[in-house]
C-alpha positions as a Markdown table, in Angstrom:
| # | Residue | x | y | z |
|---|---|---|---|---|
| 1 | Unk | -13.0 | -13.5 | -31.4 |
| 2 | Unk | -13.6 | -12.1 | -27.8 |
| 3 | Unk | -14.4 | -15.0 | -25.3 |
| 4 | Unk | -16.7 | -13.7 | -22.7 |
| 5 | Unk | -17.4 | -15.0 | -19.2 |
| 6 | Unk | -20.6 | -14.0 | -17.4 |
| 7 | Unk | -21.2 | -14.1 | -13.7 |
| 8 | Unk | -24.6 | -12.6 | -13.1 |
| 9 | Unk | -28.3 | -13.3 | -12.9 |
| 10 | Unk | -31.5 | -11.6 | -13.8 |
| 11 | Unk | -32.9 | -9.7 | -16.7 |
| 12 | Unk | -29.7 | -7.7 | -17.4 |
| 13 | Unk | -27.7 | -10.9 | -17.8 |
| 14 | Unk | -30.3 | -12.4 | -20.2 |
| 15 | Unk | -30.3 | -9.1 | -22.4 |
| 16 | Unk | -26.5 | -8.9 | -22.5 |
| 17 | Unk | -26.0 | -12.6 | -23.3 |
| 18 | Unk | -28.7 | -12.2 | -26.0 |
| 19 | Unk | -27.1 | -9.1 | -27.5 |
| 20 | Unk | -23.8 | -10.9 | -27.8 |
| 21 | Unk | -25.4 | -14.1 | -29.3 |
| 22 | Unk | -27.6 | -12.3 | -31.8 |
| 23 | Unk | -25.7 | -9.0 | -32.7 |
| 24 | Unk | -22.1 | -9.6 | -31.9 |
| 25 | Unk | -21.7 | -13.2 | -32.9 |
| 26 | Unk | -19.0 | -12.4 | -35.5 |
| 27 | Unk | -16.9 | -10.6 | -32.8 |
| 28 | Unk | -17.7 | -12.2 | -29.4 |
| 29 | Unk | -19.0 | -15.3 | -27.9 |
| 30 | Unk | -20.2 | -16.3 | -24.4 |
| 31 | Unk | -17.8 | -19.0 | -23.3 |
| 32 | Unk | -19.4 | -19.7 | -19.9 |
| 33 | Unk | -22.1 | -18.5 | -17.7 |
| 34 | Unk | -20.7 | -18.9 | -14.0 |
| 35 | Unk | -23.0 | -19.6 | -11.1 |
| 36 | Unk | -20.7 | -18.2 | -8.4 |
| 37 | Unk | -17.2 | -16.9 | -7.7 |
| 38 | Unk | -15.8 | -20.3 | -7.1 |
| 39 | Unk | -16.4 | -21.5 | -10.7 |
| 40 | Unk | -15.4 | -18.1 | -12.0 |
| 41 | Unk | -12.0 | -18.1 | -10.2 |
| 42 | Unk | -11.4 | -21.7 | -11.5 |
| 43 | Unk | -12.0 | -20.5 | -15.1 |
| 44 | Unk | -9.9 | -17.4 | -14.8 |
| 45 | Unk | -7.0 | -19.3 | -13.2 |
| 46 | Unk | -7.2 | -21.6 | -16.1 |
| 47 | Unk | -6.7 | -18.5 | -18.3 |
| 48 | Unk | -10.1 | -19.0 | -19.9 |
| 49 | Unk | -12.0 | -16.0 | -21.1 |
| 50 | Unk | -10.8 | -12.6 | -22.3 |
| 51 | Unk | -13.5 | -10.4 | -20.7 |
| 52 | Unk | -15.8 | -10.9 | -17.7 |
| 53 | Unk | -19.3 | -9.4 | -17.4 |
| 54 | Unk | -19.7 | -9.3 | -13.6 |
| 55 | Unk | -22.7 | -8.5 | -11.4 |
| 56 | Unk | -21.3 | -6.1 | -8.7 |
| 57 | Unk | -23.5 | -7.6 | -6.1 |
| 58 | Unk | -22.2 | -11.2 | -6.4 |
| 59 | Unk | -21.8 | -12.7 | -2.9 |
| 60 | Unk | -18.1 | -12.6 | -1.8 |
| 61 | Unk | -16.9 | -10.1 | -4.4 |
| 62 | Unk | -14.1 | -7.6 | -3.3 |
| 63 | Unk | -11.3 | -5.6 | -4.8 |
| 64 | Unk | -8.8 | -8.5 | -4.1 |
| 65 | Unk | -11.0 | -10.9 | -6.2 |
| 66 | Unk | -11.4 | -8.3 | -9.0 |
| 67 | Unk | -7.6 | -7.9 | -9.0 |
| 68 | Unk | -7.0 | -11.6 | -9.2 |
| 69 | Unk | -9.3 | -12.0 | -12.1 |
| 70 | Unk | -7.6 | -9.2 | -14.0 |
| 71 | Unk | -4.1 | -10.3 | -13.1 |
| 72 | Unk | -5.0 | -13.6 | -14.8 |
| 73 | Unk | -5.5 | -11.8 | -18.1 |
| 74 | Unk | -9.3 | -11.1 | -18.0 |
| 75 | Unk | -10.8 | -7.8 | -18.3 |
| 76 | Unk | -13.8 | -6.9 | -16.1 |
| 77 | Unk | -17.1 | -5.0 | -16.9 |
| 78 | Unk | -19.5 | -4.4 | -14.2 |
| 79 | Unk | -23.2 | -5.2 | -14.8 |
| 80 | Unk | -25.2 | -2.5 | -13.0 |
| 81 | Unk | -28.8 | -1.6 | -12.7 |
| 82 | Unk | -30.7 | 1.0 | -10.7 |
| 83 | Unk | -31.1 | -1.8 | -8.0 |
| 84 | Unk | -27.5 | -2.4 | -7.6 |
| 85 | Unk | -26.3 | -2.0 | -4.0 |
| 86 | Unk | -22.5 | -1.8 | -4.8 |
| 87 | Unk | -20.7 | 1.0 | -6.6 |
| 88 | Unk | -18.3 | -0.6 | -9.2 |
| 89 | Unk | -15.7 | 2.2 | -8.4 |
| 90 | Unk | -15.3 | 0.8 | -4.8 |
| 91 | Unk | -14.3 | -2.5 | -6.5 |
| 92 | Unk | -11.9 | -0.8 | -8.8 |
| 93 | Unk | -14.1 | -1.3 | -11.9 |
| 94 | Unk | -14.6 | 1.6 | -14.2 |
| 95 | Unk | -16.2 | -0.1 | -17.2 |
| 96 | Unk | -20.1 | -0.6 | -16.8 |
| 97 | Unk | -22.8 | -2.1 | -18.9 |
| 98 | Unk | -26.6 | -2.6 | -18.4 |
| 99 | Unk | -29.1 | -4.9 | -20.2 |
| 100 | Unk | -30.3 | -2.1 | -22.5 |
| 101 | Unk | -26.8 | -1.1 | -23.9 |
| 102 | Unk | -26.6 | -0.8 | -27.7 |
| 103 | Unk | -24.6 | -3.6 | -29.5 |
| 104 | Unk | -22.0 | -1.1 | -30.8 |
| 105 | Unk | -21.4 | 0.3 | -27.3 |
| 106 | Unk | -21.2 | -3.1 | -25.8 |
| 107 | Unk | -18.6 | -4.1 | -28.3 |
| 108 | Unk | -16.6 | -1.1 | -27.6 |
| 109 | Unk | -16.7 | -1.9 | -23.9 |
| 110 | Unk | -15.5 | -5.4 | -24.6 |
| 111 | Unk | -12.6 | -4.1 | -26.6 |
| 112 | Unk | -11.6 | -1.7 | -23.8 |
| 113 | Unk | -11.8 | -4.4 | -21.1 |
| 114 | Unk | -9.5 | -6.5 | -23.2 |
| 115 | Unk | -7.0 | -3.9 | -23.7 |
| 116 | Unk | -7.1 | -3.0 | -20.1 |
| 117 | Unk | -6.3 | -6.6 | -19.1 |
| 118 | Unk | -3.1 | -6.5 | -21.2 |
| 119 | Unk | -1.5 | -4.3 | -18.5 |
| 120 | Unk | -3.0 | -5.2 | -15.2 |
| 121 | Unk | -0.3 | -3.3 | -13.1 |
| 122 | Unk | -1.6 | -0.1 | -14.6 |
| 123 | Unk | -5.2 | -1.0 | -14.4 |
| 124 | Unk | -7.7 | 1.2 | -12.8 |
| 125 | Unk | -8.5 | -1.1 | -9.7 |
| 126 | Unk | -5.4 | 0.4 | -8.0 |
| 127 | Unk | -6.8 | 3.9 | -8.5 |
| 128 | Unk | -8.8 | 5.9 | -5.9 |
| 129 | Unk | -12.5 | 5.6 | -6.8 |
| 130 | Unk | -12.9 | 9.4 | -7.1 |
| 131 | Unk | -9.9 | 9.6 | -9.5 |
| 132 | Unk | -8.3 | 12.3 | -7.4 |
| 133 | Unk | -4.7 | 12.1 | -6.4 |
| 134 | Unk | -4.1 | 12.2 | -2.7 |
| 135 | Unk | -3.1 | 15.6 | -1.4 |
| 136 | Unk | -0.8 | 14.7 | 1.6 |
| 137 | Unk | 2.7 | 13.5 | 1.1 |
| 138 | Unk | 3.6 | 10.0 | 2.3 |
| 139 | Unk | 7.1 | 9.1 | 3.7 |
| 140 | Unk | 8.0 | 5.5 | 3.7 |
| 141 | Unk | 10.9 | 4.7 | 6.2 |
| 142 | Unk | 13.0 | 1.7 | 5.0 |
| 143 | Unk | 16.3 | 0.2 | 6.1 |
| 144 | Unk | 18.2 | -3.1 | 5.7 |
| 145 | Unk | 17.7 | -6.0 | 8.0 |
| 146 | Unk | 19.5 | -6.0 | 11.3 |
| 147 | Unk | 17.8 | -3.3 | 13.4 |
| 148 | Unk | 19.3 | -0.1 | 11.9 |
| 149 | Unk | 16.6 | 1.9 | 13.7 |
| 150 | Unk | 13.7 | 2.1 | 11.2 |
| 151 | Unk | 10.9 | 2.1 | 13.7 |
| 152 | Unk | 12.7 | 4.5 | 16.1 |
| 153 | Unk | 13.2 | 6.9 | 13.3 |
| 154 | Unk | 9.7 | 6.4 | 11.9 |
| 155 | Unk | 8.0 | 7.1 | 15.2 |
| 156 | Unk | 10.1 | 10.2 | 16.1 |
| 157 | Unk | 10.0 | 11.6 | 12.7 |
| 158 | Unk | 6.0 | 11.2 | 12.5 |
| 159 | Unk | 5.8 | 12.9 | 15.8 |
| 160 | Unk | 8.0 | 15.9 | 14.9 |
| 161 | Unk | 6.3 | 16.2 | 11.6 |
| 162 | Unk | 2.9 | 16.4 | 13.4 |
| 163 | Unk | 4.2 | 19.2 | 15.4 |
| 164 | Unk | 5.1 | 21.0 | 12.2 |
| 165 | Unk | 2.0 | 20.1 | 10.1 |
| 166 | Unk | -0.7 | 19.1 | 12.5 |
| 167 | Unk | -2.8 | 15.9 | 11.9 |
| 168 | Unk | -0.6 | 13.1 | 10.8 |
| 169 | Unk | -0.8 | 9.4 | 10.5 |
| 170 | Unk | 1.9 | 6.7 | 11.4 |
| 171 | Unk | 1.4 | 3.3 | 9.8 |
| 172 | Unk | 3.0 | 0.3 | 11.1 |
| 173 | Unk | 3.4 | -1.7 | 7.9 |
| 174 | Unk | 6.3 | -4.0 | 9.2 |
| 175 | Unk | 5.2 | -7.6 | 8.4 |
| 176 | Unk | 8.1 | -9.1 | 10.4 |
| 177 | Unk | 8.4 | -7.2 | 13.7 |
| 178 | Unk | 5.9 | -4.5 | 14.2 |
| 179 | Unk | 6.7 | -2.6 | 17.4 |
| 180 | Unk | 5.3 | 0.9 | 17.2 |
| 181 | Unk | 2.7 | 0.3 | 19.8 |
| 182 | Unk | 5.5 | -0.6 | 22.3 |
| 183 | Unk | 7.4 | 2.5 | 21.4 |
| 184 | Unk | 4.4 | 4.7 | 22.3 |
| 185 | Unk | 3.5 | 2.6 | 25.2 |
| 186 | Unk | -0.2 | 1.9 | 24.0 |
| 187 | Unk | -2.3 | -1.3 | 24.2 |
| 188 | Unk | -3.2 | -2.9 | 20.9 |
| 189 | Unk | -6.1 | -5.3 | 21.2 |
| 190 | Unk | -7.1 | -5.1 | 17.5 |
| 191 | Unk | -4.5 | -4.5 | 14.8 |
| 192 | Unk | -5.6 | -1.3 | 13.0 |
| 193 | Unk | -3.8 | -2.3 | 9.7 |
| 194 | Unk | -5.6 | -5.5 | 9.4 |
| 195 | Unk | -9.0 | -3.9 | 10.1 |
| 196 | Unk | -8.3 | -1.1 | 7.6 |
| 197 | Unk | -7.1 | -3.5 | 4.9 |
| 198 | Unk | -10.5 | -5.5 | 5.4 |
| 199 | Unk | -12.4 | -2.3 | 4.9 |
| 200 | Unk | -10.3 | -1.3 | 1.9 |
| 201 | Unk | -10.8 | -4.9 | 0.3 |
| 202 | Unk | -14.7 | -4.5 | 0.7 |
| 203 | Unk | -14.6 | -1.0 | -0.8 |
| 204 | Unk | -15.8 | 0.3 | 2.6 |
| 205 | Unk | -12.7 | 2.3 | 3.7 |
| 206 | Unk | -13.2 | 6.0 | 4.0 |
| 207 | Unk | -11.0 | 8.6 | 5.8 |
| 208 | Unk | -13.3 | 8.5 | 8.8 |
| 209 | Unk | -13.1 | 4.7 | 9.1 |
| 210 | Unk | -9.4 | 4.9 | 8.8 |
| 211 | Unk | -9.1 | 7.5 | 11.6 |
| 212 | Unk | -11.4 | 5.3 | 13.6 |
| 213 | Unk | -8.8 | 2.5 | 13.5 |
| 214 | Unk | -5.9 | 4.9 | 14.2 |
| 215 | Unk | -6.2 | 6.3 | 17.7 |
| 216 | Unk | -4.3 | 9.3 | 18.7 |
| 217 | Unk | -1.0 | 8.8 | 20.5 |
| 218 | Unk | -0.2 | 12.5 | 20.8 |
| 219 | Unk | -2.1 | 15.7 | 20.1 |
| 220 | Unk | -2.0 | 15.4 | 16.3 |
| 221 | Unk | -0.5 | 12.0 | 15.6 |
| 222 | Unk | -2.6 | 8.8 | 14.8 |
| 223 | Unk | -1.1 | 5.4 | 14.9 |
| 224 | Unk | -2.4 | 2.6 | 12.7 |
| 225 | Unk | -1.0 | -0.3 | 14.5 |
| 226 | Unk | 0.7 | -3.4 | 13.0 |
| 227 | Unk | -0.3 | -6.9 | 12.5 |
| 228 | Unk | 0.8 | -8.1 | 15.9 |
| 229 | Unk | 0.9 | -11.8 | 15.2 |
| 230 | Unk | 3.3 | -12.4 | 12.5 |
| 231 | Unk | 1.2 | -14.9 | 10.6 |
| 232 | Unk | -1.4 | -12.1 | 10.0 |
| 233 | Unk | 0.7 | -10.7 | 7.2 |
| 234 | Unk | -1.4 | -12.8 | 4.8 |
| 235 | Unk | -4.3 | -10.4 | 5.6 |
| 236 | Unk | -2.5 | -7.4 | 4.3 |
| 237 | Unk | -3.1 | -7.7 | 0.6 |
| 238 | Unk | -1.0 | -5.3 | -1.6 |
| 239 | Unk | -4.1 | -3.7 | -3.3 |
| 240 | Unk | -5.8 | -3.3 | -0.1 |
| 241 | Unk | -2.8 | -1.6 | 1.4 |
| 242 | Unk | -2.7 | 0.8 | -1.5 |
| 243 | Unk | -6.1 | 1.8 | -0.6 |
| 244 | Unk | -5.2 | 2.2 | 3.0 |
| 245 | Unk | -2.4 | 4.6 | 1.9 |
| 246 | Unk | -4.6 | 6.6 | -0.3 |
| 247 | Unk | -7.2 | 7.1 | 2.4 |
| 248 | Unk | -4.6 | 8.0 | 5.0 |
| 249 | Unk | -3.3 | 10.7 | 2.7 |
| 250 | Unk | -6.9 | 12.0 | 2.3 |
| 251 | Unk | -7.4 | 11.9 | 6.1 |
| 252 | Unk | -4.2 | 13.7 | 7.3 |
| 253 | Unk | -1.6 | 16.3 | 6.4 |
| 254 | Unk | 1.4 | 13.9 | 6.6 |
| 255 | Unk | 1.6 | 10.1 | 6.4 |
| 256 | Unk | 4.6 | 8.1 | 7.6 |
| 257 | Unk | 4.9 | 4.3 | 6.9 |
| 258 | Unk | 7.4 | 2.1 | 8.9 |
| 259 | Unk | 8.2 | -1.0 | 6.8 |
| 260 | Unk | 10.3 | -4.2 | 7.1 |
| 261 | Unk | 13.8 | -4.6 | 5.6 |
| 262 | Unk | 13.4 | -7.5 | 3.1 |
| 263 | Unk | 12.7 | -6.6 | -0.5 |
| 264 | Unk | 12.7 | -9.7 | -2.5 |
| 265 | Unk | 9.6 | -10.7 | -4.3 |
| 266 | Unk | 8.8 | -14.3 | -3.4 |
| 267 | Unk | 7.1 | -15.2 | -6.7 |
| 268 | Unk | 6.1 | -13.7 | -10.0 |
| 269 | Unk | 2.5 | -14.0 | -9.2 |
| 270 | Unk | 0.3 | -15.4 | -6.5 |
| 271 | Unk | -3.0 | -17.3 | -6.5 |
| 272 | Unk | -6.0 | -15.9 | -4.9 |
| 273 | Unk | -5.9 | -16.1 | -1.1 |
| 274 | Unk | -2.1 | -15.9 | -0.9 |
| 275 | Unk | 0.1 | -12.8 | -0.1 |
| 276 | Unk | 3.8 | -12.2 | -0.2 |
| 277 | Unk | 5.3 | -11.2 | 3.1 |
| 278 | Unk | 7.5 | -8.7 | 1.5 |
| 279 | Unk | 4.5 | -7.2 | -0.4 |
| 280 | Unk | 3.9 | -4.6 | 2.1 |
| 281 | Unk | 7.3 | -3.2 | 2.0 |
| 282 | Unk | 7.4 | -3.1 | -1.8 |
| 283 | Unk | 3.9 | -1.5 | -2.0 |
| 284 | Unk | 4.9 | 1.2 | 0.5 |
| 285 | Unk | 8.1 | 2.1 | -1.4 |
| 286 | Unk | 6.1 | 2.3 | -4.6 |
| 287 | Unk | 3.4 | 4.6 | -3.0 |
| 288 | Unk | 5.8 | 6.8 | -1.3 |
| 289 | Unk | 6.3 | 10.5 | -2.3 |
| 290 | Unk | 9.6 | 10.4 | -0.4 |
| 291 | Unk | 11.6 | 7.6 | 0.9 |
| 292 | Unk | 13.8 | 7.7 | 4.1 |
| 293 | Unk | 16.5 | 5.0 | 4.0 |
| 294 | Unk | 17.9 | 4.3 | 7.4 |
| 295 | Unk | 21.4 | 2.6 | 7.9 |
| 296 | Unk | 23.3 | 2.0 | 11.2 |
| 297 | Unk | 26.8 | 3.4 | 11.4 |
| 298 | Unk | 28.5 | 0.0 | 11.5 |
| 299 | Unk | 30.1 | -2.1 | 8.6 |
| 300 | Unk | 27.4 | -4.8 | 8.7 |
| 301 | Unk | 24.5 | -2.6 | 8.3 |
| 302 | Unk | 26.3 | -0.5 | 5.6 |
| 303 | Unk | 27.2 | -3.7 | 3.6 |
| 304 | Unk | 23.5 | -4.8 | 3.8 |
| 305 | Unk | 22.3 | -1.4 | 2.8 |
| 306 | Unk | 24.8 | -1.4 | -0.2 |
| 307 | Unk | 23.6 | -4.9 | -1.2 |
| 308 | Unk | 19.8 | -3.8 | -1.1 |
| 309 | Unk | 20.3 | -0.4 | -2.7 |
| 310 | Unk | 19.6 | -1.4 | -6.4 |
| 311 | Unk | 16.3 | -3.0 | -5.3 |
| 312 | Unk | 15.2 | 0.2 | -3.5 |
| 313 | Unk | 16.1 | 2.3 | -6.7 |
| 314 | Unk | 13.8 | -0.1 | -8.7 |
| 315 | Unk | 10.9 | 0.0 | -6.3 |
| 316 | Unk | 10.6 | 3.8 | -6.0 |
| 317 | Unk | 10.8 | 6.8 | -8.3 |
| 318 | Unk | 10.6 | 9.2 | -5.4 |
| 319 | Unk | 13.4 | 11.2 | -3.8 |
| 320 | Unk | 15.5 | 9.4 | -1.3 |
| 321 | Unk | 17.0 | 10.9 | 1.9 |
| 322 | Unk | 19.7 | 8.6 | 3.8 |
| 323 | Unk | 19.8 | 8.7 | 7.6 |
| 324 | Unk | 22.9 | 7.2 | 9.2 |
| 325 | Unk | 21.8 | 6.2 | 12.7 |
| 326 | Unk | 23.9 | 5.6 | 15.8 |
| 327 | Unk | 26.8 | 7.6 | 14.4 |
| 328 | Unk | 29.8 | 7.8 | 17.0 |
| 329 | Unk | 33.4 | 9.1 | 16.8 |
| 330 | Unk | 34.8 | 5.8 | 15.3 |
| 331 | Unk | 33.7 | 6.8 | 11.8 |
| 332 | Unk | 32.8 | 9.9 | 9.8 |
| 333 | Unk | 29.5 | 10.7 | 8.1 |
| 334 | Unk | 31.5 | 11.7 | 4.9 |
| 335 | Unk | 33.1 | 8.3 | 4.6 |
| 336 | Unk | 29.9 | 6.4 | 5.1 |
| 337 | Unk | 28.2 | 8.7 | 2.6 |
| 338 | Unk | 30.9 | 8.0 | -0.1 |
| 339 | Unk | 30.3 | 4.3 | 0.3 |
| 340 | Unk | 26.5 | 4.6 | 0.0 |
| 341 | Unk | 26.5 | 6.9 | -3.0 |
| 342 | Unk | 28.6 | 4.3 | -5.0 |
| 343 | Unk | 25.5 | 2.2 | -5.1 |
| 344 | Unk | 22.5 | 4.5 | -4.5 |
| 345 | Unk | 21.5 | 8.0 | -5.8 |
| 346 | Unk | 19.9 | 10.1 | -3.1 |
| 347 | Unk | 19.3 | 13.6 | -2.2 |
| 348 | Unk | 20.8 | 14.0 | 1.1 |
| 349 | Unk | 22.6 | 12.1 | 3.9 |
| 350 | Unk | 22.1 | 13.1 | 7.5 |
| 351 | Unk | 23.2 | 11.6 | 10.8 |
| 352 | Unk | 21.7 | 10.7 | 14.2 |
| 353 | Unk | 24.1 | 10.5 | 17.0 |
| 354 | Unk | 24.5 | 7.3 | 19.2 |
| 355 | Unk | 22.9 | 7.8 | 22.6 |
| 356 | Unk | 22.0 | 4.4 | 23.8 |
| 357 | Unk | 21.3 | 5.3 | 27.4 |
| 358 | Unk | 18.7 | 8.1 | 26.4 |
| 359 | Unk | 17.0 | 5.7 | 23.8 |
| 360 | Unk | 16.8 | 2.8 | 26.3 |
| 361 | Unk | 15.2 | 5.0 | 29.1 |
| 362 | Unk | 12.5 | 6.2 | 26.7 |
| 363 | Unk | 11.7 | 2.6 | 25.4 |
| 364 | Unk | 11.4 | 1.4 | 28.9 |
| 365 | Unk | 9.1 | 4.2 | 29.8 |
| 366 | Unk | 7.1 | 3.8 | 26.5 |
| 367 | Unk | 7.6 | 7.4 | 25.5 |
| 368 | Unk | 9.3 | 9.4 | 22.9 |
| 369 | Unk | 12.5 | 11.5 | 23.3 |
| 370 | Unk | 10.2 | 14.8 | 23.1 |
| 371 | Unk | 8.9 | 13.7 | 26.5 |
| 372 | Unk | 11.9 | 11.9 | 28.1 |
| 373 | Unk | 14.8 | 13.8 | 26.8 |
| 374 | Unk | 13.6 | 17.0 | 24.9 |
| 375 | Unk | 16.9 | 18.7 | 25.1 |
| 376 | Unk | 19.2 | 15.8 | 24.2 |
| 377 | Unk | 21.5 | 16.0 | 21.1 |
| 378 | Unk | 19.6 | 13.1 | 19.7 |
| 379 | Unk | 16.2 | 14.7 | 19.9 |
| 380 | Unk | 17.6 | 17.9 | 18.5 |
| 381 | Unk | 19.0 | 15.9 | 15.5 |
| 382 | Unk | 15.6 | 14.4 | 15.0 |
| 383 | Unk | 14.1 | 17.9 | 15.0 |
| 384 | Unk | 16.5 | 19.0 | 12.4 |
| 385 | Unk | 15.7 | 15.9 | 10.2 |
| 386 | Unk | 12.0 | 16.5 | 10.4 |
| 387 | Unk | 12.5 | 20.3 | 9.4 |
| 388 | Unk | 14.7 | 19.1 | 6.5 |
| 389 | Unk | 12.1 | 16.6 | 5.3 |
| 390 | Unk | 9.2 | 19.1 | 5.9 |
| 391 | Unk | 11.0 | 21.6 | 3.5 |
| 392 | Unk | 11.4 | 18.9 | 0.9 |
| 393 | Unk | 7.9 | 17.4 | 1.2 |
| 394 | Unk | 6.0 | 20.8 | 1.2 |
| 395 | Unk | 8.1 | 23.0 | -1.0 |
């Protein structure tokens, strides 16, 4: 017996409820007709109902709400009509019904929705509405805690790739210490990432909207600024961030995401209205087409990297390139690489030399090395890194 929840009103709701009661009574039953989302969420949190028939124009409905309902084990079918104002695809719903649907077809939809709910992590709410895979590659820049140079590498890598590939987008998805606006010396009155996630959650994010929230910081490089105030990480929901990444890949030739170091999942699941602080990093690693793992050339950073390496391997199925940052004459790249390979399988290990004075001058001026020290050995190493990654991303 399929237990059905209904959150809708009007003629279509009446017809669907009538069809279930009169023609599908031996297979399904209407458990509750909900008046609003508050009542509906209370029922789904209590794990009542196998399938939900949902009016797509219900006030307050968003992709996040749909996700929470489905994660609770309830499949979702959109109730649509010619008068519907919302496209179900923008909410991540692919199953649709209308008042005039035949009983057999309705039963088939109920069965499909029930099966879909059994594996919410693979559910279609995470997919792009048009069903097409993003064309542009996405590079996620990660590194362990302790300032190994993630943001520095991400900013310069994004700039160098924009010189090679044209229009690119750099996303500051660090939920602990976002700083890319400072590296570029730009003002940040409104966090672009928060605005983009809000639009994604409402199903209103398009490549044009994303670019509107991502001003140019160089000729071909857009910056989607970070959360600014640390507490705003709760506004960067994982599923909304997935939508941001997908649209960024539609809007540009290359996407680079800078993320925080912590990887631990804080809980197995979260109630509606909550968000794990490490969720952005985990989501960015899962969405990446290539991961750049940054480690500083010192024993503390290497130890932290080795400790976190197994989780990185679990979170991404994409190729990994390791960058050993701040390398000086006290240690060799080969010795560090041997240590790292003992815990993590990666494609290549490249180095960036220590040049604290050059980096400090660039930071105080709010510019990149391409402007402040274009002929420095560090900038030349960054250029070679970008060329290496460019070859791997676009081969």
